[in-house]
N, C-alpha and C positions, 0 to 999 in steps of 0.2 A: 757773022753778025743778027742777021734778020733770024737766021735759023733760029739764035742761043734767043730773040726777043720774044720769036719765037710759041719755044722752051721753058721760056718763062711766062706768057701769058695763057699756054694749059693748065699752066701748074697754080698760079690764079686764080685761074673759073673753078678745077676742079678744090680748091683750098678752100672756095665762097661756094661751092654746092655738098663740100663735105662737113662745114660749120652750118648750112640754112639748114642738115641733113638732120645732124645733134642735132639741134633750137625742136625742128618737126616733136625728134622723138623724143625727146626728155619736155615737151610741153600733153606727152598724149601719158605719161606717168603718172601716178596721179600727187598730188601736191602735199606731202606734209602738215602744211602749217594750216592746212582746208578741209587734211583726214581730221587733227586734231580737233577743227572749230567744230565741224561738223562728230562728231561722234562728244564735244563737252555737251552739245546742242542737247544731243538724245539725254544725255546724263543729266540734261537740266531735267529733266522728268522724272529725278525721281528726287522728287523730294519730301524730304518724313521733316522727323517734329524738333528733330534734333539738327535743328539746322547748322548751324555751329559748327561743327563736324564733318552734315554729308552736301552742305551746295553751297559755300563757302568759295566767292572767284567760279563759278558755274553757270558760263555759261548770263554771268549775271551784272544788266543794268546797273547804269548811275543812279537812272532816275523809271518812276511811273508815272502817268498823267492820270489824270481823273477829271471826268464833270462833271458835276456837284451840283444836284434843281439849286437854284439858283436863292436857295430864305436863309435866311441868317443862320436860325437855328438851327438847320440842317450842315452848311460851312460852318460853324460856328465846332458842330462835334464833329466831326472825317475831320476837321484840323490837329485836334487835340485823338482822337484815332488812328489815323495817320500818323505823328509824331508820336506814339508808340513804335509801329507798327519799322519807324526808322529807329528804334535806337535798338529794336532786336534781331536788327537787318542790316543795318546798311545799306540801309534802299531811300531815298528820297523822293515824298509823292509831293508830287504839285496836282493842287487843287486849283481848278476851273469850273470858274461861277458857270454854266450852262440849263436853265428852260431845261426841265426836265420833259412838257413834251415841241421840245424846237432838234430835242437829240439827236433821231433819230433822222434826218433831211442832213442836221449834220455830221454824220459819220458815215451820211450818202456825196457825201460829199469833199469832206478832211479826209475821211479817210485811203482811198487809192491816193490821196497827194501823198499821209507819210505823216501828213499834220494832227490832225484824232488822236487821245484818247487810248492807250488802257483798257481801263475800263467807262464802260457809262451803263447810267441805270435806269430802268423804264421798266410799266407798269408790263405783271405777266405776259396780259390781254394781246401785248403786241405781235410776242413769239413766234405765231403762223405768220405774220409780217414784216417779221424782220428775218426768221429763215428761207425766204419767199423773195429779200430782196440783196442776204449773202450778207447785213450783213456782223454775223456774231457767229465767233470761233465754235465749234463744239468740244467741249468741255474733257479729256478725259483724267483722271482722277487718278493716283498714285493710291496706294493700299491704307496710308496714313491721312491722307484726305480724304476715302471716300469713310474713316471711322470717324472724323470728327462729322461728317453730314450725318452722321446718324444722330444728331441734335435733331435736326433741327425739323417741325412737323411735314409729315411725308407728303399732305397734298398738295404744301406751300410747295412742297420740289417739284413734286411735281406736274406743278401749273407751268415750271419750269423751263418745259421739254418738249422734243416737238417732236412725232417722227422716233417717235423712241431711244432720243436725243438727249442728254443733256447738254441749254444754252447760258442756263444761268446761275449766283445763288443768290434763295430771298437775304432781302433783311428785316421787309418789314409785313405786317398782314393789320389790313384791319376788316371788320363788319358793320353796318348794323343790325341796334336791341332798338328797347323797349326802355324811353324813358319817362318819369313820370311823378306829378308834384305829390309831396308826400300831404301836404295842408290840404289838401281835395281825396284820396287814397290812402289807408291810411299800410295798406301792402298794392302788388301790383297783381294786376285778374293772370291764371295762370295757362289759362283754354282765348279759343279767340271767341266759343258761345261769352266764359262771364267779360272778353274784352269787348261785346258784343250786346252787353248787357249794360253796361256804365252808361249811358248818353240818358240810358230811361231815366235817371236820379237825378236828369237836368233841366227834365223836359221843362220847372218851371220859371229859372236862370235859361243868360247867352252862358249855356257853361257845353263845350265839346267833351265827353266821353274817351273821345281818342281822335289825330290826328296826323296824317302823312299826305305825304304825296303821292295822291294813287293812281296819276295818271304818269305816273317812271315806270317801268318797269322794272328799275333797278332796285325801288324797293316793291314793289307789290310780285316781286320773282315769285318772295313762299306761300303767297296764297294762290297759287299757277300753280305749284310746283306742287304743295301738300298733297292737295287733294288726287292725286297721280298725273298732269302732267311738266313735262322734261320740253328742251331746248329743241340739243342735239342728241341721240342715245350714245350710250359713251360704254367702251368697249371697258372689261375688270381692270386690264393694261394702259387706259389711259384716255385710247385715240375714240374720237371722232368720230361721227357715221352721219353727214350732213345733209347725207341724203335723208336722212331717217330725223325729222323734225316732227316733233309733240309738241305743240301750244297748242297744236285743236284737238287735244283728246281727248275724249271725256271725260278728263281728270281734271285740263284744265278748265272745260266747258265752263265745269262745276264754278273754279273759281272763279271766272264768267264774273258768274252769278252772282257769285257772296261779292262783288266787291260792288258790283251795279246795288244791289240791295242795302246799300252804306250810303247813295243818292235817295237808295228812294223813302227810304225808312227817316233819313237828313240826318244821319250819324255826320257824314259830311256833304257839303255843299262844289257843286258844279266848279270853274277856275280856282280851285283853292288849291293855289301853287304852295311849291315847297318855300318861300317871305313870308307867305301868312298863316301857316302851318307854325313857323320859327314865333309869331308874334304873336297869336297866342297862344303857343307854350306857354310863354316866357313872359306874359305879363299876366299868369294865370286867371284864365280862360281858354286852357285844358288841361283837361287829367292826363293824359299820355301825349308823344308822341314819340315817331319810331325814327332815329338818326340816328349817324355814323356819330365816333369818336366826335371828330373835329369839334361835335359841335359845343364839348362838352366845360369848355371855356365860358364860353357866350353862356350852358343854362344855367353852372355856380354862381357866375356873377349876379345873375339873377333873379337865380333860387333862393342860393346860399344852402341852411341844410335843405334846403325841404327834397331838392334833387337829389329822386332815385334810378337805380339802372335794374333791370331787370332780359334775361333772356328771354325770349318773343313768344308766344303765348300760343301753348302747342295747338295742332290737330290732331281731334280724337285722340291726346292726350299723350301722342305722340311728337316730341322734338318739329318742328320745319324750318328746312334750310334757305341762309338767308348767303345772301354773294358773297361774297367772297373776295378782296381786290388787295393785291400781291403786289411790292416792289422789290426788283432787287437789284442788282450786279450783273455787267455781260461784260465778254471778254472782246474787244473789237475782234473782228475775221483778223482787220489788217498790223493789227503788233507785230514789235520783232518780238516781245516774251510775252505771249501766251506762257506758260507754265510760272514761267512770275508771277506773273497778272492773273492768273487764279488761285494762288495765293494769299497776294496781294486781297481776293475777295471775301475767299474763306475768313482772314485776320478779321475783315473790320466790319466782319457779320459776325464772328466770332460769341460766346457769353458772355464773357468780360465786357469787348468790343458792343454788343447788344445792350445788356445793362447799360452802359457809359448812353449808348445815342438815345436811352428810353430816358432817362434822368437828361438829360436835353434838349430834346426835340419832338418828347413824349411823345412817343410813338412807336409802336408792340411791338416789339422784337420777335424771327421769324422760330430765330434758335430758341427751343426750350429750355435751355443748360440758364438765360437771361434771370435775371432778375427784378419782381417788376414791381417795386415797393411802393402800390396803391392797392393796398384792398377792397380799397371802390371800381376798380378796375375789375375784377373780377368776373363779375355777369359779358364784358367784352369778350374771356378769354374761355368762358360757357358756352358762349352763343357759337368761335367759331369752332368748338369740334361738329356743332353739325352747318357750320359752314362749308357752302360750296363753291373756286372758285370760278369764276367764269371762264367764260370754254373761249382755249387760246388762237381761237384756228382763224380766219381768216376773212371764213362765210360769215363771223357774231357781228361783223358788222355791219352787211346786213337785213338786221337784224332787228338793234331799234328802234329807227323810226316806223319802220310797219307797223310795230307793237307799241312806239307810243300816237300816235295812230288811230290802232286801235281802242287805247283805252277812255282815249278824246270819245269816241262811238259809246264805249259802256258804259260814261258817264254821264252820256246825253238823252239814259235808255232806247237805245237799238241794242236791235238780238246783240247778246256774246255770242252765242255760237255761229251765226251768218257770222258778225264780226270777225275772230277768227278763222273761220273760210279763209277771207278773203286777205287777213294779213297776210300766215300762212304761205297762197296762190304765190303774191310777192314777195314775200323771199325768197322760197324757191327762185323766179320767175332774178331776181336780184343773182341771187346765186347765179344762176344763170351765162348772165348777163356778164355777170360779172370775169367767169372763165374763159371767155371767148375773144 
């Protein structure tokens, strides 16, 4: 009896051992359901324009989430645009109002926990910081998607790349230009020399020929670079050499001397802030103001049909380059559906969507095939041809304050060469410190 019990016990143990081995063996075999999932995910990168045939149910989300800057016109525009996307692709889009300036911090906090968006919105000059923090997914385009990108401004697309890789789809572009009062001058000056001759016509009146915030590096950039200055040397492929700073070259110094001459000749006065400049122009006390498209609504309200717009005046008959600021859509590094988020970004910035967005939000689209049905805005589009995107490298953040201080010193009569030399030394020191 004892022998039989031992036999039963041994057989039981042996049976349990065989079952356990069977389980271990099966766990080492490929899971067919998991394999299908991986293949489906890979196939989802093969999105094409004929979505009804090629993307149906391929790793398709029920919903994508967008953080949209919390301006009513932008929210209204993207609500309408994403409804069209949902109708075409069958994917719901949840729009969450989120201030643009807070989104990077929000992604860093919410992304890892899985409650962040699939798409977020930022200015192109933040790309370097975003890259360093690992917040955005590198975009890999299908052949069909690459064709769609051919309709965008090439320089603007480049501004959303970093170290040769693409991290964003541009949505809107902006730059500044020359506004003029037609009740004071019949036509805008063609050159900087002509612009500087205007004040001499108003010596007997409390009148300015031109006004601008000349201590703001953003606005005086063209006058420092037109003679030959530059911020960072840039290669043909768009990469910046941040060790090569050109803000104290002979050309930049010449530009600094030009700016200082505006103060010395009384063309503009020290302490002329952005708000003071706007007040003088809208009150009819200045013939010209250099400002951006955000000022159009206010200027039109104050000046009506007397408002004119033009490209910036030329330097030695050559167009001068303004700064361009571009904003666009990035796919979160933490998105579970980067392929579909990329498709959404392309959809909401395509020609039709760009036209719709302009009509609602009145911002210029980066897609060159979009329709801007306002002939008065043509000068902005013309200036965009010469505009240069602000450098998108993190080192650019070390440039603004030293250059602002330098322009303040120049406005007070200090030697431009000495001031710019000091500014460049400070920029170099700050960059070195930021990398420690």
